[in-house]
N, C-alpha and C positions, 0 to 999 in steps of 0.2 A: 245755383240751386241751394236752398236752405231747407233742411229737414230737422226733425226732432230726434233726439237719441232714443225716444220711446216709440218712434214710428217702426212699422214693419214693411219691408220691401221684398216682394216675391218670396215670402215665407221666412225671411231672415231679419234679424234686428238691423236697423238702419246702419249702425257703425260697422257691422260685419259686411253688409252689402257694399258700403263705401270702400272698405279695405279690399274687397274682392275686385271691384272695378279698378282700383289703383293697381292691383297685381296684374290684371289682364291688360290694362291700357297699352295701346300701341303694340300689341302682340296678337297672335292667333292661337286660340286654345280650344281643346276639345273637352268632352265630358270627363275624361280621366283626370285632366288637370284640375277641373272644378272639384271632383271627388277628393283628390289628394289635398287640395288647398283647404277645403272645408272639413276634411276628415269625415266624409259621409259615404254611404254605399253608392255604387254606380247608378242604381235606379233613382236614388234621391237626387244625385247630381243632374241626371237627365231631366227630372221634373223641374229643378231649379233653373237649368239652362233654358228649358222651354218657356218658363214663366218670364225669365229675363228677356227673351226674344219677344214674347207676346206684349210685354210692357214697354218695349222699345229701347232697352238698355244694351242688348246685344243684337248682332245681325250676322248672317252667314258671310264668311270671308270671300265668297265668290258668288257669281250669278247662279251657280248650281245649288239649289236648296238641299241637295243630298250631301253636300260637303259637310264633313263633321267639324270643321274648324270655324270658330266664331270670333268676332272682334267687337270691341265696344263701339257704340254709336255716339253721336254728339250728346245724347241724353245720358249714356253711360259714362262718358268722360266728364259731364257736368256733375254726375253723382260722385265720381272719384274726387272731385274738388269741393264737394258739398261742405257747407259750414253748419255747425250745430248752434251757432250764436243767434241771438234774436234778430228779427227783421230791423231794417234801418228806415229812417224817415226819408222821404223823397228829397227834401232839401239837402240832406247829408249826401245822398247819392249824387245829386247835381253838383255839389261841391267837389266830390271825388272825381267826377267826370271832367270838370273844369280844370282841376289840377293835373289830371292825366293828359289832357290835350295840350297843356302848356309844356309838360315834360316831353311829349312826342314832338312838338314843334321845335323845341330846343335841340333834341336829338337829331332831327332831320336837317338842322342848320349846321351841324358839326361836320366839317370836312374830313375829320380823322376817322369817322365811322366807315366801316366797310359794308354795312347793311343799311337799308332804308325801311322805315315803317310806312308802308304805302297806303294801307287802307284799314279802317276800323269800322266794324259794323256792330251795332248794339241790338240785342234781342232779349227775349225773356220778360220777366215781370216788370221791368222798368217801363216798358211800352204801354202798360195799363195805366193810363193817365187818371183813371177814376180812383186809384188807390194811393193813399198818402204814405203807406208803408210797403216796402218792397223787399224781395229777397236779394240775392247777389246781383251785382252789375255784370251781366254776361256780355262778353265782347269777343267777336271773331276778328283776328288780326292777321293781315297779310304782310309778310316781310320779304323784301327783295334784296338781291346782292347788287352792290354798286360796281365792283370790278368785273371785267369781262371774264369769260370762262378760262382763258389762257393765263390770266394773271391772278385769279382769285386765290389759289392755294398759297402762292407766295405772299399775297397780302394778308391772308388768314394767319399764317405763321408769324409774320411780322407784328400783326395787331395783337395776337395773344401773348407773344413774348414781351411786347411793350406794356402790357397791362400790369406787370409786376405781381400778378396773382400766382398762388400755388394751386396746382390742380392735382386731384387725387389720381386721375387716370388720363391717358392720352385722349380718350374720347371726351372727357370733361374739357380738356384743353381745346379740342377742335370745336366744341359746342359753345364755347364761351360767348362769341358775338351774338348768337341767337338768344342765349340765356340772358345776356345783358339787355337786349332789346325788349324781351318779355318783362324783365324787371322794371324797365323804364315805364312800360305801360301800367304795370301793377302798382308801382311805387311801394308804399308801406301799407296800402289799404287791404285789409283782409276781405273786403266786400267785392273786390274786382276779381272775376274769373276770366281766364283767357283760353281760347281755343284757336287752332289754325285750320280747322275743318271748313269745308264749303257748307255753310249753314243753310243755303238756299235749297239744299237737297232734303232738309228736314223741316223747315218752317218757312212760311211766307210772311211772318211777322218779324221784320228787322228793318233797321234804318242806318244808312251811312252817317257817321258823325265825324269822320275825317277821311279826306282823300288827298294824297300828296300832290297830285297835279293841280289842286285848288289852292295849295299853300305856296304863295309867291316867294317866300323866303327860304323854302326848303331846297336842298340840293337834289335835283331830280335824278332818279336812277335811269339807266338806259332803257329804251322802249322794249327791248327784248330781254330784260333782266329776268333771270330765273328766280323762282321762289325759294326761300330758305325754309325747309321743312323742320 
């Protein structure tokens, strides 16, 4: 998603809306949290939350619509990653995608990796073939574990220790393989945005651009491999 700094989203300047989505992402929050974060009255926070829900950036955290807790949707997460830079030419996007796929194929051929990038779906403005300029390259990525359940933790510690990296927290240590896989997909491109959500719940406009079971050189994960969230 690309927006202008001068845009207004649900009554907020676009940069403020983006930072709010970043603060909420992967958490469940209520109106009190929004009021505190924005430093506004409770009534204003409620109006903002209702607008964010109506516009598809937030949704109730449970099937009970009376639940006061809300989470970001795929659209909200896209806003959290939104870029204020100009749109890019389609040929530039295609070059980015080509480089990304080569990195993914190389990653999946590496027998030292404990994860596998099993599926990549593209959605968003790239699928509008009539436009020569597009926003971000929006990708939904599925990552699976290679080791089985009983051996994964041991493999995880060995892999992270072998990386030679320094980690700020133990959680950063444990999350390194997933972060590394996402970095492989993104590369150095600021135009590539990645989500691990099931985008089929939100849009019917998407296309598979990589499936590991179609990659003959990739090391295939076990058929019952769990997803790495």
